[in-house]
C-alpha positions as CSV (number, residue, x, y, z in Angstrom):
1,M,143.6,84.9,-41.2
2,K,145.4,86.6,-38.4
3,V,148.3,84.3,-39.0
4,G,148.6,85.6,-42.6
5,V,148.6,89.2,-41.4
6,T,151.1,88.5,-38.6
7,T,153.4,86.7,-41.0
8,E,153.3,89.6,-43.4
9,F,154.1,92.0,-40.6
10,W,157.2,90.1,-39.6
11,R,158.3,89.6,-43.2
12,L,158.2,93.4,-43.8
13,T,159.9,94.0,-40.4
14,G,162.6,91.5,-41.4
15,I,163.2,93.3,-44.7
16,L,163.6,96.7,-43.0
17,V,165.9,95.2,-40.3
18,F,168.0,93.5,-42.9
19,A,168.2,96.8,-44.9
20,L,169.2,98.6,-41.7
21,F,171.9,96.0,-40.9
22,V,173.3,96.3,-44.5
23,G,173.3,100.1,-44.2
24,L,175.2,100.0,-40.9
25,V,177.8,97.6,-42.4
26,A,178.1,99.7,-45.6
27,G,178.0,103.0,-43.8
28,Q,174.8,104.0,-45.8
29,V,172.0,103.6,-43.4
30,G,169.6,106.1,-45.2
31,W,170.1,104.6,-48.6
32,A,169.8,101.0,-47.3
33,L,166.5,101.9,-45.5
34,A,165.2,103.7,-48.6
35,I,166.0,100.7,-50.8
36,G,164.4,98.3,-48.3
37,L,161.3,100.5,-48.0
38,G,161.2,100.6,-51.8
39,V,161.3,96.9,-52.0
40,V,158.4,96.7,-49.5
41,L,156.4,99.2,-51.4
42,A,157.0,97.5,-54.7
43,W,155.9,94.2,-53.3
44,Q,152.8,95.8,-51.8
45,Y,152.0,97.6,-55.0
46,R,152.3,94.3,-57.0
47,Q,150.0,92.6,-54.5
48,Q,147.4,95.4,-54.7
49,L,147.7,95.5,-58.5
50,R,146.9,91.8,-58.8
51,L,144.1,92.3,-56.3
52,L,142.6,95.2,-58.3
53,N,142.9,93.3,-61.6
54,W,141.1,90.3,-60.1
55,L,138.3,92.5,-58.6
56,R,137.8,94.2,-62.0
57,H,138.0,91.2,-64.4
58,G,138.5,87.9,-62.8
59,R,136.0,87.3,-59.9
60,L,134.5,84.3,-61.9
61,K,138.0,82.7,-61.8
62,E,139.9,81.3,-58.9
63,P,141.5,84.1,-56.8
64,P,145.2,84.9,-57.3
65,D,147.7,83.5,-54.8
66,L,148.3,86.6,-52.7
67,E,149.8,86.9,-49.3
68,G,149.2,89.1,-46.3
69,I,146.4,91.6,-46.1
70,A,145.8,91.4,-49.9
71,G,145.4,87.7,-49.6
72,E,142.9,88.1,-46.7
73,V,140.9,90.6,-48.8
74,V,140.9,88.3,-51.8
75,Y,139.8,85.4,-49.6
76,D,137.0,87.3,-47.9
77,V,135.7,88.9,-51.1
78,Y,135.8,85.5,-53.0
79,R,134.0,83.8,-50.2
80,Q,131.3,86.5,-50.1
81,Y,131.0,86.4,-53.9
82,Q,130.5,82.6,-53.8
83,R,127.8,83.0,-51.2
84,D,126.1,85.6,-53.3
85,R,126.3,83.4,-56.4
86,R,124.7,80.5,-54.5
87,R,122.0,82.8,-53.1
88,K,121.3,84.3,-56.6
89,K,121.2,80.8,-58.1
90,K,118.8,79.6,-55.5
91,L,116.7,82.8,-55.9
92,G,116.8,82.3,-59.7
93,K,115.5,78.8,-59.4
94,V,112.7,80.0,-57.2
95,L,111.8,82.8,-59.7
96,N,112.0,80.3,-62.6
97,R,109.6,78.0,-60.8
98,F,107.3,80.9,-60.1
99,Y,107.4,82.0,-63.7
100,E,106.9,78.5,-65.0
101,S,104.0,77.8,-62.6
102,S,102.4,81.2,-63.4
103,S,102.8,80.7,-67.1
104,A,100.9,77.4,-66.8
105,L,98.0,79.0,-64.9
106,P,94.8,79.4,-66.9
107,D,94.3,82.7,-65.2
108,A,96.0,85.9,-66.6
109,T,98.7,87.0,-64.2
110,V,100.4,90.4,-64.4
111,I,103.1,91.9,-62.1
112,L,102.7,95.6,-61.8
113,G,105.3,98.2,-60.6
114,A,104.8,101.1,-58.3
115,N,103.1,103.2,-61.0
116,G,101.0,100.5,-62.5
117,E,103.6,99.7,-65.2
118,I,103.7,96.1,-66.5
119,D,106.8,94.2,-65.3
120,W,105.9,90.7,-66.3
121,F,102.9,88.7,-67.5
122,N,102.1,85.0,-68.4
123,D,100.8,83.5,-71.5
124,A,97.1,83.6,-70.4
125,A,97.4,87.4,-70.1
126,K,98.1,87.4,-73.9
127,H,94.9,85.6,-74.7
128,L,92.6,87.1,-72.1
129,L,94.0,90.7,-71.8
130,G,95.6,91.0,-75.3
131,L,99.0,91.9,-73.9
132,T,102.1,91.6,-76.1
133,G,105.9,91.9,-75.5
134,K,105.7,95.6,-76.5
135,D,103.5,96.3,-73.5
136,R,106.2,95.7,-70.9
137,G,106.8,99.0,-69.0
138,R,103.5,100.5,-70.1
139,R,100.8,101.3,-67.6
140,I,98.0,98.8,-67.4
141,G,95.4,101.6,-67.1
142,N,96.4,102.8,-70.6
143,L,95.8,99.4,-72.1
144,I,92.6,98.4,-70.3
145,R,90.2,101.3,-70.6
146,F,86.9,100.0,-69.3
147,P,85.4,102.5,-66.8
148,A,84.9,99.8,-64.2
149,F,88.5,98.8,-64.3
150,T,89.8,102.4,-64.4
151,G,87.8,103.3,-61.3
152,F,88.9,100.1,-59.6
153,L,92.6,101.1,-60.1
154,A,91.9,104.7,-59.0
155,R,90.2,103.7,-55.7
156,G,93.1,101.6,-54.5
157,D,90.7,99.4,-52.6
158,Y,91.3,95.9,-53.8
159,S,89.3,93.9,-51.3
160,D,86.7,92.9,-53.9
161,A,87.1,91.8,-57.5
162,V,85.7,93.7,-60.5
163,E,84.1,92.1,-63.5
164,I,84.9,93.5,-67.0
165,P,84.7,92.3,-70.6
166,S,87.9,91.0,-72.1
167,P,89.7,93.6,-74.3
168,V,90.2,90.8,-76.8
169,D,86.6,89.5,-77.0
170,E,83.8,91.4,-75.2
171,S,81.7,88.2,-75.0
172,V,84.3,86.9,-72.6
173,H,83.8,88.1,-69.0
174,L,86.7,88.4,-66.6
175,S,86.9,88.7,-62.9
176,V,89.9,90.9,-62.0
177,R,91.7,90.9,-58.6
178,I,94.7,92.9,-57.5
179,V,96.9,91.9,-54.5
180,P,99.5,94.4,-53.2
181,Y,102.8,92.9,-52.2
182,G,106.4,93.8,-51.6
183,K,107.5,97.4,-52.0
184,N,104.7,99.2,-54.0
185,Q,104.2,96.2,-56.2
186,R,100.9,94.6,-57.2
187,L,99.9,91.2,-58.6
188,L,96.9,91.4,-61.0
189,S,95.0,88.2,-61.9
190,A,92.1,87.9,-64.3
191,R,89.9,84.8,-64.4
192,D,87.6,83.8,-67.2
193,V,84.1,83.7,-65.6
194,T,82.1,83.6,-68.8
195,R,80.6,80.2,-67.9
196,I,79.6,81.4,-64.4
197,H,78.2,84.6,-65.9
198,R,76.1,82.6,-68.4
199,L,74.9,80.2,-65.7
200,E,73.8,83.2,-63.6
201,Q,72.0,84.7,-66.6
202,M,70.3,81.4,-67.2
203,R,69.3,81.1,-63.6
204,R,67.8,84.6,-63.7
205,D,66.0,83.7,-67.0
206,F,64.8,80.4,-65.5
207,V,63.4,82.1,-62.4
208,G,61.6,84.7,-64.5
209,N,60.4,82.1,-67.0
210,V,59.1,79.6,-64.6
211,S,57.3,82.4,-62.6
212,H,55.7,83.6,-65.9
213,E,54.8,80.1,-67.1
214,L,53.0,79.3,-63.8
215,R,51.5,82.8,-63.3
216,T,49.6,82.6,-66.6
217,P,47.5,79.5,-65.9
218,L,47.1,80.5,-62.2
219,T,45.7,83.9,-63.4
220,V,43.2,82.1,-65.7
221,I,42.1,79.7,-63.0
222,T,41.8,82.4,-60.4
223,G,39.7,84.6,-62.8
224,Y,37.3,81.8,-63.6
225,L,37.0,80.8,-59.9
226,E,36.2,84.4,-58.9
227,A,33.6,84.6,-61.6
228,L,32.0,81.3,-60.5
229,T,32.1,82.3,-56.9
230,D,30.5,85.7,-57.5
231,G,27.8,84.0,-59.6
232,Q,28.6,86.0,-62.7
233,D,28.5,82.8,-64.9
234,T,25.0,81.3,-64.6
235,D,24.9,79.9,-68.1
236,P,25.6,76.1,-67.9
237,E,27.4,76.2,-71.2
238,Q,29.6,79.1,-70.0
239,V,30.3,77.3,-66.7
240,T,31.3,74.2,-68.6
241,A,33.6,76.2,-70.9
242,S,35.1,77.9,-67.8
243,L,35.7,74.5,-66.1
244,N,37.3,73.1,-69.3
245,Q,39.6,76.1,-69.4
246,M,40.6,75.7,-65.8
247,K,41.2,72.0,-66.4
248,S,43.4,72.7,-69.4
249,Q,45.4,75.3,-67.5
250,A,45.7,73.0,-64.5
251,E,46.9,70.2,-66.8
252,R,49.5,72.6,-68.3
253,M,50.8,73.4,-64.8
254,R,50.9,69.7,-64.0
255,R,53.1,69.0,-67.1
256,I,55.4,71.9,-66.2
257,V,55.8,70.6,-62.6
258,E,56.4,67.0,-63.8
259,D,59.0,68.2,-66.3
260,L,60.7,70.3,-63.7
261,L,60.8,67.3,-61.3
262,M,62.2,65.1,-64.0
263,L,64.9,67.6,-64.9
264,S,65.8,67.8,-61.2
265,R,66.1,64.0,-60.9
266,L,68.2,63.9,-64.1
267,E,70.6,66.6,-62.8
268,T,71.0,65.4,-59.2
269,R,70.9,61.6,-59.8
270,D,74.0,59.7,-59.1
271,E,75.0,58.0,-62.4
272,N,76.5,55.1,-60.6
273,G,73.1,54.5,-58.9
274,R,71.3,53.8,-62.2
275,E,71.3,50.3,-63.4
276,D,71.4,50.2,-67.2
277,V,69.6,47.4,-69.0
278,E,69.2,46.2,-72.5
279,V,66.5,48.4,-74.0
280,P,64.5,47.1,-77.0
281,V,64.5,50.4,-78.9
282,P,62.4,49.2,-81.9
283,A,59.5,48.2,-79.6
284,L,59.9,51.5,-77.7
285,L,59.8,53.5,-81.0
286,A,56.7,51.6,-82.1
287,S,55.0,52.9,-78.9
288,V,56.3,56.4,-79.7
289,E,54.8,56.2,-83.1
290,E,51.4,55.3,-81.7
291,E,51.6,58.2,-79.3
292,A,52.5,60.5,-82.2
293,H,49.3,59.6,-84.1
294,I,47.2,60.2,-81.0
295,L,48.9,63.6,-80.4
296,S,48.5,64.6,-84.0
297,G,44.7,64.0,-83.9
298,E,42.9,66.2,-86.3
299,K,46.1,67.6,-87.8
300,R,46.5,64.2,-89.6
301,H,50.3,64.3,-89.8
302,Q,51.9,61.5,-91.9
303,V,54.1,59.7,-89.3
304,T,56.5,57.1,-90.7
305,L,58.9,54.8,-88.9
306,D,62.1,53.3,-90.3
307,V,64.0,51.2,-87.7
308,D,66.7,48.6,-87.6
309,P,64.8,45.8,-85.7
310,A,68.1,44.3,-84.4
311,L,69.5,47.5,-82.9
312,W,69.1,47.9,-79.1
313,L,70.8,50.1,-76.6
314,K,72.2,49.8,-73.1
315,G,70.5,52.3,-70.9
316,C,67.4,53.4,-69.0
317,S,64.2,52.6,-70.9
318,S,62.0,55.2,-69.3
319,E,64.5,58.0,-69.8
320,L,65.1,57.0,-73.5
321,H,61.3,56.9,-74.0
322,S,61.0,60.4,-72.6
323,A,63.7,61.8,-74.9
324,F,62.5,60.0,-78.0
325,S,58.9,61.0,-77.5
326,N,59.8,64.7,-76.7
327,L,61.6,65.0,-80.0
328,V,58.5,63.5,-81.9
329,S,56.0,65.7,-80.0
330,N,58.0,68.8,-80.8
331,A,57.9,67.9,-84.5
332,I,54.2,67.4,-84.3
333,R,53.6,70.8,-82.5
334,Y,55.6,72.8,-85.1
335,T,54.6,71.0,-88.3
336,P,51.4,72.3,-90.1
337,P,48.5,69.9,-90.6
338,N,49.0,67.1,-93.1
339,G,52.8,67.6,-92.7
340,Q,55.3,64.7,-92.8
341,I,57.2,63.4,-89.8
342,H,59.8,60.6,-90.4
343,I,61.4,58.7,-87.6
344,R,64.6,56.7,-88.2
345,W,66.7,54.4,-86.0
346,Y,69.8,53.2,-87.7
347,L,73.5,52.1,-87.2
348,D,76.7,53.2,-88.9
349,E,80.4,53.1,-88.1
350,E,80.0,56.0,-85.7
351,G,77.3,54.4,-83.6
352,A,73.5,54.3,-83.3
353,H,71.4,57.3,-84.5
354,Y,67.8,58.4,-83.7
355,A,66.5,61.0,-86.2
356,V,63.2,62.8,-86.3
357,T,62.7,64.8,-89.6
358,D,59.7,67.1,-90.1
359,T,58.3,69.5,-92.7
360,G,57.6,72.1,-90.2
361,I,58.3,75.8,-89.8
362,G,62.1,75.4,-89.3
363,I,64.4,77.3,-87.0
364,E,66.6,80.3,-87.6
365,P,70.3,79.4,-87.1
366,E,70.8,81.9,-84.3
367,H,68.3,80.1,-82.1
368,I,69.7,76.6,-82.4
369,P,72.5,76.9,-79.8
370,R,69.9,78.0,-77.1
371,L,67.1,75.5,-77.8
372,T,68.1,73.2,-75.0
373,E,67.8,76.0,-72.4
374,R,64.9,75.8,-70.0
375,F,61.8,77.7,-71.2
376,Y,63.7,79.0,-74.2
377,R,61.2,79.6,-77.1
378,V,61.7,80.7,-80.6
379,D,58.1,81.8,-80.9
380,T,56.7,82.2,-77.4
381,A,53.0,82.7,-78.3
382,R,53.0,79.9,-80.7
383,S,54.8,77.5,-78.4
384,R,52.3,78.1,-75.6
385,A,49.4,77.8,-77.9
386,N,50.7,74.4,-79.0
387,G,50.8,73.2,-75.4
388,G,54.6,73.0,-75.0
389,T,56.2,73.5,-71.6
390,G,59.5,74.8,-72.9
391,L,61.4,72.0,-71.0
392,G,61.3,69.1,-73.5
393,L,64.6,69.7,-75.2
394,A,66.3,70.4,-71.8
395,I,65.1,67.0,-70.8
396,V,66.4,65.5,-74.0
397,K,69.8,67.0,-73.5
398,H,70.2,65.6,-70.0
399,V,68.9,62.1,-71.0
400,L,71.4,62.0,-73.9
401,R,74.2,63.2,-71.8
402,S,73.7,60.5,-69.2
403,H,73.7,57.9,-72.1
404,D,77.0,59.2,-73.6
405,A,75.1,60.7,-76.5
406,R,74.7,64.1,-78.0
407,L,72.0,66.1,-79.7
408,R,72.4,67.5,-83.2
409,I,70.0,69.9,-84.9
410,E,69.8,70.7,-88.6
411,S,67.1,73.1,-89.8
412,T,66.1,75.2,-92.7
413,P,63.5,78.0,-92.0
414,G,60.3,77.3,-93.8
415,K,61.2,73.8,-94.9
416,G,61.7,71.8,-91.7
417,S,64.1,70.3,-89.2
418,T,65.9,67.1,-88.3
419,F,66.9,66.3,-84.7
420,Y,69.5,63.7,-84.2
421,A,70.4,61.7,-81.1
422,D,73.9,60.2,-81.7
423,F,74.8,57.3,-79.4
424,A,78.4,56.0,-78.9
425,P,79.2,52.5,-80.3
426,E,79.8,51.3,-76.7
427,R,76.1,51.7,-76.0
428,V,75.0,49.6,-79.0
429,I,73.6,46.1,-78.6
430,R,72.9,43.8,-81.6
431,H,69.9,41.4,-81.3
432,P,69.6,39.6,-84.6
433,G,67.0,37.2,-83.2
434,A,64.7,40.0,-82.2
435,A,63.9,41.2,-85.7
436,A,60.7,39.1,-86.0
437,S,59.3,40.0,-82.5
438,T,60.2,43.7,-82.3
439,V,58.3,45.3,-85.2
C-alpha cells in the first residue's frame, strides 16, 4: 500500500517538475505551473469521482482500477466490505438455524423487545398462544391478559415459571417461562403441561378417593369393635350381625388392597419380563360365565355365551381372566334383576373382539372418557352398595394396553351398555382342532 502512495507522490511531483521545466523554456513559469497543477487536480478529481460513484452504487461489484490514495481507499473499503458480508452471511446462517430449530420446537417461543413488544415467534406460539402475523410489534401483555401472567410480567422476577390457561383453549394448561438475554431482550417459552396437570389432578383425586374408600369400612369396623368391647351389644343375634358387617367391610378392604396391588404390578412390570403363552380363551370364558352365574345369585340374570371355539390369544392367562371377569362383574352389578348379559368372542378382519352387552342402567356420554380412572364412579352410592371397588376398569385398561388391545364403550342411558376389548391381529391364534374340547 505504501508503494502505491509513494508512486503517486512521485508521479505528481514529476508532473509539476515537467510543467516547471516547460515554463522555464517557454518563459511562462506561472502558466506552466498552473496548467500542471490543473492536470493534477483534474486527475485527482476523476479518481475521487470514480471512488464516490463506486461507494454509492457499486460496492457489490468489483472495485474500479484506481491508483494512489484513492486506490488504497477502494482496496481497504472493499476488503472491509467483503469481511462484513462474510460475517453477515455467517450470522444469517446462524439466525436461520435458530429460527428453523425454534420453529420446530413443540413449545411456544417468543422473542420480546425492551418494552415487551413481540419481535418474533414460532409456529407453536400460533397454536398455543393464538399469535398471528399482525401481532408483531404489539406488547405481549396486551394480548395475554390473565392476571397471573400480567403480575408475572410486572414483577420482573423470572426465576420461577407461571401456569396459565391457553388464550386459544382454556382447557389447555401452559407453563410459561421468561429468560432475559442480550440488551433488554427476553425470550418467552410456553410449554403445554395439560397432561401433567391432569395427572396431578388424578393423583390428588386418587389419594382422596383411596383414603375415603378405606376410611369408610375402617369406621364401621371400629364402631362395632368399640360397641362389642364396651359390652353394649349383648344380644347374640346383634353380635352376629355386627360380626357379619365387620367381615363384609374387611372383605371390601381386602378387595381394594388386592386391586391396588394388581394395578401396581401392571404399571411397574417390565413387559419384556412377561412370557406370553397361547391362551385358550374359549375355556377361560366358560369359567367367566360360571363365575357370572354365581355372582348374579338371587338376581337371576340371563347370562349367555357366544364364542368362536377356535379363537385363542397370545398373552397372559391370569391377566386376561381378570380383565374379562371385571367387565362381566360390572355388567352384573349395574343390571337390574332378571336382566340380560351377553358375552361374545369373535374374529373379523380387524382382529379378535371380546364384547359384554347388558340391559343395565347405561352411562351418560360425559362419564365414558373417565370410567377407567381409579375410583371414578358415575353413581358413588350405588357403586359401593353393589360391592365395587372402583378399580375394575382401571385394571382392564392396563391389561388391554399390555396386550396391544384397547377398550371401547358404547352405552345408552336407561337401555344398557356394551364394553368391547379389541385385540390386534398379531395376537390372534387359530386352533381349529380345539373346537371340540374347548366348549
